N, C-alpha and C positions, 0 to 999 in steps of 0.2 A: 132337336126337335122340342119344341116347348109346348105344354098344354097348361092353360090355367096359370101361369107364371112359374109352374115347374118344368124342368128338363125330363122328359122321358126317355131321350134317346138321345146316344152321342156317336159320334163315327168319325173317324180320322182317314186322312188321305194316306193309300198305303201303297201308291204307285211304285215306289222306289224301294220299298220295303218288300214288296212282294214280286216286284218286276212284271207288273201287270198294269198295263195302261189303263184298263176299266175301273180301278179301285180310287176313283175319287170319291171323296168323304161324302157328298152329297147324294151320289149314286149308291154308296154303301150304306147310309142311313135310310133312303127310301125302301131298300130291299129289306132292311132289319124292321122297318116301320111296319111295311105291308105282312109280315112273317108275326110280329108281334100284337097288332093293335086292330081294334075293328073298325069298320069305316066309321063309326061314330066317332071314335078316338081319333081317327085319322083326320076326319072333318073337322075336329074342335084343336088340332097342332097346326102350330107355323115351325117352318124350317126357317135356321137363320145359319147364313153362310158368311165366310169372309170376303169372298168373290162371286159374283155372278156365276150362276151355275153354267156349263159348258152345253154343249149340245147334245151330249151323251147323258150329262145330268138332266136338262131341262126335257129329254126324251123321257126319262123315268119319273120326273117330277108331276109334270103337266096333268098325264092322265091319273093322278093320284089325288084322292079326295083329301085335299088339304086346305086349311083355312086361308093360307097365303104362304108366302116366301118372303123373306127380308136379307138383304145383301149390303153390303159395303163398297167395295171395289168392283166397277164394272170390268167384265171379262175382256175386253177388247184392250185395256190398259198391259195385260199380259199375254193375250191371244195372239198377236202378231210375230209368232215364230214361223213366219212362212206356212203357216197352215190355215187352212178356211175356220171361220168361227162365225156363230149368229148371235145377236145380242138377246138377251133374254127377254129384254122390253120390246123387240121386235116380234118375237114367237108370241108372245101374248097378247098384243096389239092384233096379230093376224088369226090367231086359236081363239081369243077370248075365255079362256079357262074360268071356270067359277072359283077364282080364287085371287085375292089381292096379290099384287108383287109391290114391293118398296125396294126401292134401289138407291143405291149410290149415299148411304147414311154412314158416319163416322168414317170417312175415307182414310184418315190417317192411323188407326186402329187397324185397318184391313190391310193397307199397305205394310204395316209391322208383322203382320202373319206371314208375308212374303220375305220380310227380312230375317227371319227366323225360321225359314219352312226347312231347311236343310239340317236344324239343330245349332247353327253359327250364325251369327250374325252379319250380313252381307248387304249393304246401301241397295235401296231399291235401282237407284242408277249404274250400278255396277251390274246387277241383275238383267236389266235392259239390255245394258250393252251385250251382256253374253248372248241373249237370245236375238239380237238384231240381225 
């Protein structure tokens, strides 16, 4: 999360290390930000993510008074694991939150985050084959 060009809070995805499917980075970031930052500080902050937030994370982000959300890779690229998903773009179109949402920027860099996700390099094509 960034405010005035400075990183104010960071969070990591700990789904695997905590064995808890709710521990996505975006969700953890919003929970921590709500504890540590005032409403005004939140309203001046932007959440940055390598992937469009999933439904769980979007559910925590959209009611939070943030300035905006910026993400790289669309969640649908990785969300087709026989599980339902909703695109953040669709949610924001329907709910019209008071924040900007800028997506699909720096796609190659966003994909690299997945290729190194488990601490070792795995080409994205192999990851998608495993999840198919």
